[in-house]
PyMOL Python script that loads the backbone (N, CA, C, O; Angstrom):
from pymol import cmd

cmd.read_pdbstr("""\
ATOM      1  N   MET A   1      14.233 -16.107 -17.465  1.00  0.00           N
ATOM      2  CA  MET A   1      13.623 -17.048 -16.558  1.00  0.00           C
ATOM      3  C   MET A   1      12.226 -17.429 -17.059  1.00  0.00           C
ATOM      4  O   MET A   1      11.868 -18.607 -17.034  1.00  0.00           O
ATOM      5  N   TYR A   2      11.433 -16.455 -17.514  1.00  0.00           N
ATOM      6  CA  TYR A   2      10.081 -16.779 -17.954  1.00  0.00           C
ATOM      7  C   TYR A   2      10.074 -17.654 -19.205  1.00  0.00           C
ATOM      8  O   TYR A   2       9.262 -18.577 -19.279  1.00  0.00           O
ATOM      9  N   PRO A   3      10.937 -17.409 -20.191  1.00  0.00           N
ATOM     10  CA  PRO A   3      10.968 -18.346 -21.328  1.00  0.00           C
ATOM     11  C   PRO A   3      11.373 -19.759 -20.896  1.00  0.00           C
ATOM     12  O   PRO A   3      10.839 -20.740 -21.415  1.00  0.00           O
ATOM     13  N   TRP A   4      12.304 -19.868 -19.959  1.00  0.00           N
ATOM     14  CA  TRP A   4      12.707 -21.189 -19.474  1.00  0.00           C
ATOM     15  C   TRP A   4      11.532 -21.888 -18.808  1.00  0.00           C
ATOM     16  O   TRP A   4      11.292 -23.073 -19.040  1.00  0.00           O
ATOM     17  N   LEU A   5      10.791 -21.140 -17.970  1.00  0.00           N
ATOM     18  CA  LEU A   5       9.635 -21.717 -17.291  1.00  0.00           C
ATOM     19  C   LEU A   5       8.562 -22.114 -18.300  1.00  0.00           C
ATOM     20  O   LEU A   5       7.960 -23.181 -18.175  1.00  0.00           O
ATOM     21  N   TRP A   6       8.320 -21.269 -19.293  1.00  0.00           N
ATOM     22  CA  TRP A   6       7.300 -21.542 -20.303  1.00  0.00           C
ATOM     23  C   TRP A   6       7.644 -22.798 -21.101  1.00  0.00           C
ATOM     24  O   TRP A   6       6.764 -23.602 -21.410  1.00  0.00           O
ATOM     25  N   ARG A   7       8.930 -22.966 -21.436  1.00  0.00           N
ATOM     26  CA  ARG A   7       9.350 -24.159 -22.190  1.00  0.00           C
ATOM     27  C   ARG A   7       9.206 -25.428 -21.371  1.00  0.00           C
ATOM     28  O   ARG A   7       8.958 -26.496 -21.930  1.00  0.00           O
ATOM     29  N   HIS A   8       9.357 -25.332 -20.057  1.00  0.00           N
ATOM     30  CA  HIS A   8       9.326 -26.528 -19.224  1.00  0.00           C
ATOM     31  C   HIS A   8       7.936 -26.877 -18.673  1.00  0.00           C
ATOM     32  O   HIS A   8       7.765 -27.933 -18.064  1.00  0.00           O
ATOM     33  N   LEU A   9       6.969 -26.023 -18.877  1.00  0.00           N
ATOM     34  CA  LEU A   9       5.606 -26.375 -18.467  1.00  0.00           C
ATOM     35  C   LEU A   9       5.040 -27.384 -19.462  1.00  0.00           C
ATOM     36  O   LEU A   9       5.270 -27.253 -20.664  1.00  0.00           O
ATOM     37  N   PRO A  10       4.305 -28.388 -18.985  1.00  0.00           N
ATOM     38  CA  PRO A  10       3.777 -29.415 -19.894  1.00  0.00           C
ATOM     39  C   PRO A  10       2.539 -28.932 -20.648  1.00  0.00           C
ATOM     40  O   PRO A  10       1.843 -28.025 -20.193  1.00  0.00           O
ATOM     41  N   GLY A  11       2.271 -29.539 -21.796  1.00  0.00           N
ATOM     42  CA  GLY A  11       1.045 -29.296 -22.537  1.00  0.00           C
ATOM     43  C   GLY A  11       1.144 -28.175 -23.544  1.00  0.00           C
ATOM     44  O   GLY A  11       2.210 -27.604 -23.778  1.00  0.00           O
ATOM     45  N   GLY A  12      -0.009 -27.876 -24.137  1.00  0.00           N
ATOM     46  CA  GLY A  12      -0.099 -26.801 -25.113  1.00  0.00           C
ATOM     47  C   GLY A  12      -0.277 -25.450 -24.434  1.00  0.00           C
ATOM     48  O   GLY A  12      -0.198 -25.338 -23.211  1.00  0.00           O
ATOM     49  N   THR A  13      -0.516 -24.444 -25.235  1.00  0.00           N
ATOM     50  CA  THR A  13      -0.617 -23.077 -24.718  1.00  0.00           C
ATOM     51  C   THR A  13      -1.720 -22.913 -23.670  1.00  0.00           C
ATOM     52  O   THR A  13      -1.463 -22.317 -22.624  1.00  0.00           O
ATOM     53  N   PRO A  14      -2.944 -23.418 -23.906  1.00  0.00           N
ATOM     54  CA  PRO A  14      -3.979 -23.243 -22.860  1.00  0.00           C
ATOM     55  C   PRO A  14      -3.587 -23.900 -21.535  1.00  0.00           C
ATOM     56  O   PRO A  14      -3.804 -23.334 -20.464  1.00  0.00           O
ATOM     57  N   TRP A  15      -3.013 -25.090 -21.619  1.00  0.00           N
ATOM     58  CA  TRP A  15      -2.606 -25.774 -20.394  1.00  0.00           C
ATOM     59  C   TRP A  15      -1.454 -25.051 -19.719  1.00  0.00           C
ATOM     60  O   TRP A  15      -1.388 -25.018 -18.490  1.00  0.00           O
ATOM     61  N   LYS A  16      -0.545 -24.474 -20.491  1.00  0.00           N
ATOM     62  CA  LYS A  16       0.569 -23.725 -19.922  1.00  0.00           C
ATOM     63  C   LYS A  16       0.073 -22.478 -19.201  1.00  0.00           C
ATOM     64  O   LYS A  16       0.600 -22.120 -18.148  1.00  0.00           O
ATOM     65  N   VAL A  17      -0.938 -21.815 -19.761  1.00  0.00           N
ATOM     66  CA  VAL A  17      -1.511 -20.626 -19.111  1.00  0.00           C
ATOM     67  C   VAL A  17      -2.129 -21.012 -17.776  1.00  0.00           C
ATOM     68  O   VAL A  17      -1.910 -20.335 -16.772  1.00  0.00           O
ATOM     69  N   VAL A  18      -2.899 -22.094 -17.758  1.00  0.00           N
ATOM     70  CA  VAL A  18      -3.526 -22.558 -16.516  1.00  0.00           C
ATOM     71  C   VAL A  18      -2.454 -22.957 -15.504  1.00  0.00           C
ATOM     72  O   VAL A  18      -2.559 -22.633 -14.321  1.00  0.00           O
ATOM     73  N   SER A  19      -1.428 -23.659 -15.971  1.00  0.00           N
ATOM     74  CA  SER A  19      -0.344 -24.076 -15.070  1.00  0.00           C
ATOM     75  C   SER A  19       0.388 -22.867 -14.494  1.00  0.00           C
ATOM     76  O   SER A  19       0.732 -22.851 -13.313  1.00  0.00           O
ATOM     77  N   ALA A  20       0.624 -21.865 -15.320  1.00  0.00           N
ATOM     78  CA  ALA A  20       1.321 -20.666 -14.843  1.00  0.00           C
ATOM     79  C   ALA A  20       0.485 -19.943 -13.797  1.00  0.00           C
ATOM     80  O   ALA A  20       1.026 -19.467 -12.799  1.00  0.00           O
ATOM     81  N   ILE A  21      -0.820 -19.853 -14.007  1.00  0.00           N
ATOM     82  CA  ILE A  21      -1.696 -19.194 -13.035  1.00  0.00           C
ATOM     83  C   ILE A  21      -1.703 -19.974 -11.713  1.00  0.00           C
ATOM     84  O   ILE A  21      -1.668 -19.378 -10.637  1.00  0.00           O
ATOM     85  N   VAL A  22      -1.748 -21.296 -11.802  1.00  0.00           N
ATOM     86  CA  VAL A  22      -1.724 -22.127 -10.595  1.00  0.00           C
ATOM     87  C   VAL A  22      -0.398 -21.951  -9.859  1.00  0.00           C
ATOM     88  O   VAL A  22      -0.377 -21.869  -8.631  1.00  0.00           O
ATOM     89  N   LEU A  23       0.704 -21.892 -10.598  1.00  0.00           N
ATOM     90  CA  LEU A  23       2.008 -21.685  -9.963  1.00  0.00           C
ATOM     91  C   LEU A  23       2.091 -20.331  -9.259  1.00  0.00           C
ATOM     92  O   LEU A  23       2.602 -20.242  -8.143  1.00  0.00           O
ATOM     93  N   VAL A  24       1.595 -19.289  -9.902  1.00  0.00           N
ATOM     94  CA  VAL A  24       1.609 -17.960  -9.280  1.00  0.00           C
ATOM     95  C   VAL A  24       0.744 -17.955  -8.027  1.00  0.00           C
ATOM     96  O   VAL A  24       1.137 -17.394  -7.005  1.00  0.00           O
ATOM     97  N   ALA A  25      -0.433 -18.576  -8.097  1.00  0.00           N
ATOM     98  CA  ALA A  25      -1.311 -18.648  -6.919  1.00  0.00           C
ATOM     99  C   ALA A  25      -0.647 -19.430  -5.793  1.00  0.00           C
ATOM    100  O   ALA A  25      -0.764 -19.051  -4.627  1.00  0.00           O
ATOM    101  N   ALA A  26       0.050 -20.519  -6.125  1.00  0.00           N
ATOM    102  CA  ALA A  26       0.732 -21.310  -5.096  1.00  0.00           C
ATOM    103  C   ALA A  26       1.845 -20.510  -4.431  1.00  0.00           C
ATOM    104  O   ALA A  26       2.040 -20.605  -3.219  1.00  0.00           O
ATOM    105  N   VAL A  27       2.570 -19.728  -5.209  1.00  0.00           N
ATOM    106  CA  VAL A  27       3.634 -18.892  -4.632  1.00  0.00           C
ATOM    107  C   VAL A  27       3.038 -17.835  -3.712  1.00  0.00           C
ATOM    108  O   VAL A  27       3.581 -17.571  -2.639  1.00  0.00           O
ATOM    109  N   ILE A  28       1.930 -17.228  -4.117  1.00  0.00           N
ATOM    110  CA  ILE A  28       1.287 -16.212  -3.282  1.00  0.00           C
ATOM    111  C   ILE A  28       0.786 -16.832  -1.971  1.00  0.00           C
ATOM    112  O   ILE A  28       0.973 -16.252  -0.901  1.00  0.00           O
ATOM    113  N   VAL A  29       0.156 -17.994  -2.051  1.00  0.00           N
ATOM    114  CA  VAL A  29      -0.327 -18.674  -0.841  1.00  0.00           C
ATOM    115  C   VAL A  29       0.837 -19.032   0.069  1.00  0.00           C
ATOM    116  O   VAL A  29       0.744 -18.858   1.284  1.00  0.00           O
ATOM    117  N   LEU A  30       1.922 -19.525  -0.491  1.00  0.00           N
ATOM    118  CA  LEU A  30       3.097 -19.858   0.303  1.00  0.00           C
ATOM    119  C   LEU A  30       3.656 -18.618   0.995  1.00  0.00           C
ATOM    120  O   LEU A  30       4.016 -18.672   2.171  1.00  0.00           O
ATOM    121  N   LEU A  31       3.728 -17.514   0.277  1.00  0.00           N
ATOM    122  CA  LEU A  31       4.224 -16.282   0.888  1.00  0.00           C
ATOM    123  C   LEU A  31       3.317 -15.814   2.020  1.00  0.00           C
ATOM    124  O   LEU A  31       3.800 -15.469   3.099  1.00  0.00           O
ATOM    125  N   MET A  32       2.012 -15.800   1.783  1.00  0.00           N
ATOM    126  CA  MET A  32       1.068 -15.294   2.781  1.00  0.00           C
ATOM    127  C   MET A  32       0.929 -16.220   3.990  1.00  0.00           C
ATOM    128  O   MET A  32       0.744 -15.741   5.108  1.00  0.00           O
ATOM    129  N   ALA A  33       1.012 -17.510   3.791  1.00  0.00           N
ATOM    130  CA  ALA A  33       0.771 -18.455   4.877  1.00  0.00           C
ATOM    131  C   ALA A  33       2.023 -18.823   5.661  1.00  0.00           C
ATOM    132  O   ALA A  33       1.933 -19.142   6.846  1.00  0.00           O
ATOM    133  N   VAL A  34       3.188 -18.783   5.021  1.00  0.00           N
ATOM    134  CA  VAL A  34       4.393 -19.264   5.689  1.00  0.00           C
ATOM    135  C   VAL A  34       5.460 -18.182   5.819  1.00  0.00           C
ATOM    136  O   VAL A  34       5.910 -17.884   6.925  1.00  0.00           O
ATOM    137  N   ILE A  35       5.857 -17.607   4.721  1.00  0.00           N
ATOM    138  CA  ILE A  35       7.018 -16.715   4.706  1.00  0.00           C
ATOM    139  C   ILE A  35       6.739 -15.406   5.443  1.00  0.00           C
ATOM    140  O   ILE A  35       7.523 -15.016   6.309  1.00  0.00           O
ATOM    141  N   PHE A  36       5.643 -14.722   5.120  1.00  0.00           N
ATOM    142  CA  PHE A  36       5.368 -13.430   5.761  1.00  0.00           C
ATOM    143  C   PHE A  36       5.114 -13.551   7.265  1.00  0.00           C
ATOM    144  O   PHE A  36       5.622 -12.716   8.014  1.00  0.00           O
ATOM    145  N   PRO A  37       4.352 -14.548   7.753  1.00  0.00           N
ATOM    146  CA  PRO A  37       4.218 -14.685   9.213  1.00  0.00           C
ATOM    147  C   PRO A  37       5.552 -14.958   9.903  1.00  0.00           C
ATOM    148  O   PRO A  37       5.807 -14.433  10.986  1.00  0.00           O
ATOM    149  N   TRP A  38       6.397 -15.771   9.288  1.00  0.00           N
ATOM    150  CA  TRP A  38       7.718 -16.023   9.868  1.00  0.00           C
ATOM    151  C   TRP A  38       8.543 -14.736   9.893  1.00  0.00           C
ATOM    152  O   TRP A  38       9.192 -14.440  10.897  1.00  0.00           O
ATOM    153  N   ALA A  39       8.527 -13.982   8.820  1.00  0.00           N
ATOM    154  CA  ALA A  39       9.316 -12.757   8.759  1.00  0.00           C
ATOM    155  C   ALA A  39       8.788 -11.723   9.753  1.00  0.00           C
ATOM    156  O   ALA A  39       9.570 -10.951  10.308  1.00  0.00           O
ATOM    157  N   GLU A  40       7.487 -11.696   9.985  1.00  0.00           N
ATOM    158  CA  GLU A  40       6.916 -10.735  10.928  1.00  0.00           C
ATOM    159  C   GLU A  40       7.430 -10.970  12.345  1.00  0.00           C
ATOM    160  O   GLU A  40       7.643 -10.016  13.093  1.00  0.00           O
ATOM    161  N   THR A  41       7.630 -12.218  12.712  1.00  0.00           N
ATOM    162  CA  THR A  41       8.125 -12.505  14.064  1.00  0.00           C
ATOM    163  C   THR A  41       9.601 -12.182  14.217  1.00  0.00           C
ATOM    164  O   THR A  41      10.073 -11.981  15.336  1.00  0.00           O
ATOM    165  N   THR A  42      10.332 -12.131  13.121  1.00  0.00           N
ATOM    166  CA  THR A  42      11.771 -11.866  13.215  1.00  0.00           C
ATOM    167  C   THR A  42      12.130 -10.404  13.023  1.00  0.00           C
ATOM    168  O   THR A  42      13.230  -9.991  13.390  1.00  0.00           O
ATOM    169  N   LEU A  43      11.223  -9.608  12.453  1.00  0.00           N
ATOM    170  CA  LEU A  43      11.503  -8.191  12.217  1.00  0.00           C
ATOM    171  C   LEU A  43      10.869  -7.335  13.308  1.00  0.00           C
ATOM    172  O   LEU A  43       9.768  -7.646  13.764  1.00  0.00           O
ATOM    173  N   PRO A  44      11.528  -6.274  13.733  1.00  0.00           N
ATOM    174  CA  PRO A  44      11.028  -5.460  14.860  1.00  0.00           C
ATOM    175  C   PRO A  44      10.013  -4.399  14.442  1.00  0.00           C
ATOM    176  O   PRO A  44      10.226  -3.217  14.712  1.00  0.00           O
ATOM    177  N   PHE A  45       8.911  -4.788  13.789  1.00  0.00           N
ATOM    178  CA  PHE A  45       7.917  -3.800  13.377  1.00  0.00           C
ATOM    179  C   PHE A  45       7.158  -3.204  14.559  1.00  0.00           C
ATOM    180  O   PHE A  45       6.791  -2.030  14.519  1.00  0.00           O
ATOM    181  N   LEU A  46       6.919  -3.981  15.598  1.00  0.00           N
ATOM    182  CA  LEU A  46       6.113  -3.527  16.719  1.00  0.00           C
ATOM    183  C   LEU A  46       6.941  -2.864  17.814  1.00  0.00           C
ATOM    184  O   LEU A  46       6.383  -2.421  18.818  1.00  0.00           O
ATOM    185  N   GLN A  47       8.230  -2.787  17.649  1.00  0.00           N
ATOM    186  CA  GLN A  47       9.096  -2.191  18.659  1.00  0.00           C
ATOM    187  C   GLN A  47       9.526  -0.794  18.219  1.00  0.00           C
ATOM    188  O   GLN A  47      10.713  -0.528  18.029  1.00  0.00           O
ATOM    189  N   VAL A  48       8.553   0.087  18.063  1.00  0.00           N
ATOM    190  CA  VAL A  48       8.813   1.440  17.590  1.00  0.00           C
ATOM    191  C   VAL A  48       8.625   2.407  18.746  1.00  0.00           C
ATOM    192  O   VAL A  48       7.607   2.355  19.436  1.00  0.00           O
ATOM    193  N   THR A  49       9.588   3.286  18.967  1.00  0.00           N
ATOM    194  CA  THR A  49       9.456   4.328  19.980  1.00  0.00           C
ATOM    195  C   THR A  49       9.605   5.676  19.307  1.00  0.00           C
ATOM    196  O   THR A  49      10.460   5.875  18.444  1.00  0.00           O
ATOM    197  N   VAL A  50       8.750   6.597  19.725  1.00  0.00           N
ATOM    198  CA  VAL A  50       8.783   7.945  19.182  1.00  0.00           C
ATOM    199  C   VAL A  50       9.010   8.902  20.337  1.00  0.00           C
ATOM    200  O   VAL A  50       8.277   8.880  21.325  1.00  0.00           O
ATOM    201  N   ASP A  51      10.013   9.729  20.210  1.00  0.00           N
ATOM    202  CA  ASP A  51      10.318  10.723  21.233  1.00  0.00           C
ATOM    203  C   ASP A  51       9.460  11.963  20.969  1.00  0.00           C
ATOM    204  O   ASP A  51       9.586  12.593  19.920  1.00  0.00           O
ATOM    205  N   GLN A  52       8.591  12.311  21.916  1.00  0.00           N
ATOM    206  CA  GLN A  52       7.685  13.432  21.727  1.00  0.00           C
ATOM    207  C   GLN A  52       8.424  14.761  21.587  1.00  0.00           C
ATOM    208  O   GLN A  52       7.936  15.662  20.904  1.00  0.00           O
ATOM    209  N   SER A  53       9.579  14.898  22.213  1.00  0.00           N
ATOM    210  CA  SER A  53      10.301  16.165  22.118  1.00  0.00           C
ATOM    211  C   SER A  53      10.955  16.340  20.751  1.00  0.00           C
ATOM    212  O   SER A  53      11.307  17.456  20.371  1.00  0.00           O
ATOM    213  N   ALA A  54      11.121  15.245  20.010  1.00  0.00           N
ATOM    214  CA  ALA A  54      11.784  15.328  18.712  1.00  0.00           C
ATOM    215  C   ALA A  54      10.811  15.535  17.567  1.00  0.00           C
ATOM    216  O   ALA A  54      11.242  15.770  16.438  1.00  0.00           O
ATOM    217  N   THR A  55       9.500  15.455  17.824  1.00  0.00           N
ATOM    218  CA  THR A  55       8.549  15.616  16.734  1.00  0.00           C
ATOM    219  C   THR A  55       8.335  17.092  16.448  1.00  0.00           C
ATOM    220  O   THR A  55       8.150  17.876  17.379  1.00  0.00           O
ATOM    221  N   PRO A  56       8.356  17.486  15.194  1.00  0.00           N
ATOM    222  CA  PRO A  56       8.130  18.897  14.854  1.00  0.00           C
ATOM    223  C   PRO A  56       6.667  19.265  15.031  1.00  0.00           C
ATOM    224  O   PRO A  56       5.798  18.393  15.031  1.00  0.00           O
ATOM    225  N   SER A  57       6.400  20.535  15.179  1.00  0.00           N
ATOM    226  CA  SER A  57       5.014  20.985  15.284  1.00  0.00           C
ATOM    227  C   SER A  57       4.365  20.907  13.909  1.00  0.00           C
ATOM    228  O   SER A  57       5.052  20.817  12.891  1.00  0.00           O
ATOM    229  N   ALA A  58       3.045  20.941  13.889  1.00  0.00           N
ATOM    230  CA  ALA A  58       2.310  20.836  12.630  1.00  0.00           C
ATOM    231  C   ALA A  58       2.591  22.049  11.759  1.00  0.00           C
ATOM    232  O   ALA A  58       2.621  23.170  12.266  1.00  0.00           O
ATOM    233  N   PRO A  59       2.797  21.853  10.465  1.00  0.00           N
ATOM    234  CA  PRO A  59       3.012  22.988   9.580  1.00  0.00           C
ATOM    235  C   PRO A  59       1.763  23.844   9.477  1.00  0.00           C
ATOM    236  O   PRO A  59       0.664  23.394   9.802  1.00  0.00           O
ATOM    237  N   ALA A  60       1.928  25.048   9.034  1.00  0.00           N
ATOM    238  CA  ALA A  60       0.807  25.989   8.948  1.00  0.00           C
ATOM    239  C   ALA A  60      -0.264  25.489   7.988  1.00  0.00           C
ATOM    240  O   ALA A  60      -1.440  25.805   8.170  1.00  0.00           O
ATOM    241  N   SER A  61       0.107  24.727   6.981  1.00  0.00           N
ATOM    242  CA  SER A  61      -0.883  24.237   6.023  1.00  0.00           C
ATOM    243  C   SER A  61      -1.831  23.213   6.657  1.00  0.00           C
ATOM    244  O   SER A  61      -2.921  22.980   6.134  1.00  0.00           O
ATOM    245  N   LEU A  62      -1.428  22.597   7.782  1.00  0.00           N
ATOM    246  CA  LEU A  62      -2.282  21.637   8.455  1.00  0.00           C
ATOM    247  C   LEU A  62      -3.052  22.246   9.623  1.00  0.00           C
ATOM    248  O   LEU A  62      -3.866  21.566  10.248  1.00  0.00           O
ATOM    249  N   ALA A  63      -2.808  23.500   9.919  1.00  0.00           N
ATOM    250  CA  ALA A  63      -3.509  24.171  11.013  1.00  0.00           C
ATOM    251  C   ALA A  63      -4.966  24.372  10.619  1.00  0.00           C
ATOM    252  O   ALA A  63      -5.268  24.525   9.435  1.00  0.00           O
ATOM    253  N   PRO A  64      -5.881  24.374  11.601  1.00  0.00           N
ATOM    254  CA  PRO A  64      -7.288  24.586  11.275  1.00  0.00           C
ATOM    255  C   PRO A  64      -7.503  25.979  10.691  1.00  0.00           C
ATOM    256  O   PRO A  64      -6.905  26.958  11.137  1.00  0.00           O
ATOM    257  N   ALA A  65      -8.355  26.041   9.703  1.00  0.00           N
ATOM    258  CA  ALA A  65      -8.635  27.314   9.041  1.00  0.00           C
ATOM    259  C   ALA A  65      -9.588  28.150   9.882  1.00  0.00           C
ATOM    260  O   ALA A  65     -10.394  27.612  10.640  1.00  0.00           O
ATOM    261  N   SER A  66      -9.491  29.437   9.745  1.00  0.00           N
ATOM    262  CA  SER A  66     -10.404  30.331  10.462  1.00  0.00           C
ATOM    263  C   SER A  66     -11.782  30.253   9.815  1.00  0.00           C
ATOM    264  O   SER A  66     -11.881  29.902   8.639  1.00  0.00           O
ATOM    265  N   PRO A  67     -12.855  30.574  10.553  1.00  0.00           N
ATOM    266  CA  PRO A  67     -14.207  30.473   9.984  1.00  0.00           C
ATOM    267  C   PRO A  67     -14.398  31.381   8.777  1.00  0.00           C
ATOM    268  O   PRO A  67     -15.188  31.051   7.892  1.00  0.00           O
ATOM    269  N   GLN A  68     -13.701  32.515   8.711  1.00  0.00           N
ATOM    270  CA  GLN A  68     -13.862  33.413   7.585  1.00  0.00           C
ATOM    271  C   GLN A  68     -13.282  32.803   6.304  1.00  0.00           C
ATOM    272  O   GLN A  68     -13.763  33.102   5.211  1.00  0.00           O
ATOM    273  N   ALA A  69     -12.282  31.975   6.420  1.00  0.00           N
ATOM    274  CA  ALA A  69     -11.623  31.420   5.245  1.00  0.00           C
ATOM    275  C   ALA A  69     -12.187  30.058   4.851  1.00  0.00           C
ATOM    276  O   ALA A  69     -11.608  29.376   4.004  1.00  0.00           O
ATOM    277  N   SER A  70     -13.283  29.658   5.437  1.00  0.00           N
ATOM    278  CA  SER A  70     -13.855  28.350   5.156  1.00  0.00           C
ATOM    279  C   SER A  70     -14.361  28.292   3.716  1.00  0.00           C
ATOM    280  O   SER A  70     -15.108  29.181   3.307  1.00  0.00           O
ATOM    281  N   PRO A  71     -13.986  27.291   2.939  1.00  0.00           N
ATOM    282  CA  PRO A  71     -14.445  27.208   1.551  1.00  0.00           C
ATOM    283  C   PRO A  71     -15.919  26.842   1.432  1.00  0.00           C
ATOM    284  O   PRO A  71     -16.503  26.991   0.359  1.00  0.00           O
ATOM    285  N   THR A  72     -16.536  26.362   2.521  1.00  0.00           N
ATOM    286  CA  THR A  72     -17.942  25.984   2.451  1.00  0.00           C
ATOM    287  C   THR A  72     -18.872  27.115   2.862  1.00  0.00           C
ATOM    288  O   THR A  72     -20.087  27.005   2.696  1.00  0.00           O
ATOM    289  N   SER A  73     -18.315  28.209   3.400  1.00  0.00           N
ATOM    290  CA  SER A  73     -19.182  29.307   3.803  1.00  0.00           C
ATOM    291  C   SER A  73     -19.659  30.056   2.566  1.00  0.00           C
ATOM    292  O   SER A  73     -18.898  30.222   1.613  1.00  0.00           O
ATOM    293  N   PRO A  74     -20.924  30.515   2.570  1.00  0.00           N
ATOM    294  CA  PRO A  74     -21.459  31.220   1.396  1.00  0.00           C
ATOM    295  C   PRO A  74     -20.761  32.582   1.218  1.00  0.00           C
ATOM    296  O   PRO A  74     -20.393  33.245   2.187  1.00  0.00           O
ATOM    297  N   ALA A  75     -20.599  32.963  -0.031  1.00  0.00           N
ATOM    298  CA  ALA A  75     -19.949  34.240  -0.325  1.00  0.00           C
ATOM    299  C   ALA A  75     -20.931  35.371  -0.023  1.00  0.00           C
ATOM    300  O   ALA A  75     -22.140  35.254  -0.226  1.00  0.00           O
ATOM    301  N   SER A  76     -20.370  36.447   0.461  1.00  0.00           N
ATOM    302  CA  SER A  76     -21.225  37.600   0.766  1.00  0.00           C
ATOM    303  C   SER A  76     -21.649  38.282  -0.533  1.00  0.00           C
ATOM    304  O   SER A  76     -20.940  38.200  -1.536  1.00  0.00           O
ATOM    305  N   PRO A  77     -22.805  38.957  -0.521  1.00  0.00           N
ATOM    306  CA  PRO A  77     -23.306  39.592  -1.764  1.00  0.00           C
ATOM    307  C   PRO A  77     -22.345  40.689  -2.266  1.00  0.00           C
ATOM    308  O   PRO A  77     -22.322  40.978  -3.462  1.00  0.00           O
ATOM    309  N   THR A  78     -21.566  41.292  -1.384  1.00  0.00           N
ATOM    310  CA  THR A  78     -20.688  42.362  -1.827  1.00  0.00           C
ATOM    311  C   THR A  78     -19.446  41.828  -2.525  1.00  0.00           C
ATOM    312  O   THR A  78     -18.780  42.573  -3.242  1.00  0.00           O
ATOM    313  N   SER A  79     -19.121  40.552  -2.332  1.00  0.00           N
ATOM    314  CA  SER A  79     -17.914  40.037  -2.963  1.00  0.00           C
ATOM    315  C   SER A  79     -18.160  39.595  -4.398  1.00  0.00           C
ATOM    316  O   SER A  79     -17.204  39.324  -5.124  1.00  0.00           O
ATOM    317  N   ARG A  80     -19.424  39.515  -4.829  1.00  0.00           N
ATOM    318  CA  ARG A  80     -19.739  39.132  -6.223  1.00  0.00           C
ATOM    319  C   ARG A  80     -19.753  40.354  -7.107  1.00  0.00           C
ATOM    320  O   ARG A  80     -20.420  41.342  -6.802  1.00  0.00           O
ATOM    321  N   ARG A  81     -19.044  40.295  -8.168  1.00  0.00           N
ATOM    322  CA  ARG A  81     -19.060  41.396  -9.153  1.00  0.00           C
ATOM    323  C   ARG A  81     -18.772  40.870 -10.496  1.00  0.00           C
ATOM    324  O   ARG A  81     -18.739  41.631 -11.463  1.00  0.00           O
TER     325      ARG A  81
END
""", "prot")
cmd.dss("prot")
cmd.show_as("cartoon", "prot")
cmd.util.cbc("prot")
cmd.orient("prot")
């Protein structure tokens, strides 16, 4: 597809590069301004329900650490050797 597009763009190499950049920018603007807003209204992104009884409890790795195990607390003089 890209060789076909490159062959059909008018002008020399510098003009083809500029044309390709303009085409990519136009596609991005079209997607952001028209296609994505339309798709957002048709897809159920905002209709999410979460059942509180089905959520698992936090794993132990996410539990708050005890003050003794804090990595920011200074080491005691007896632990250095």
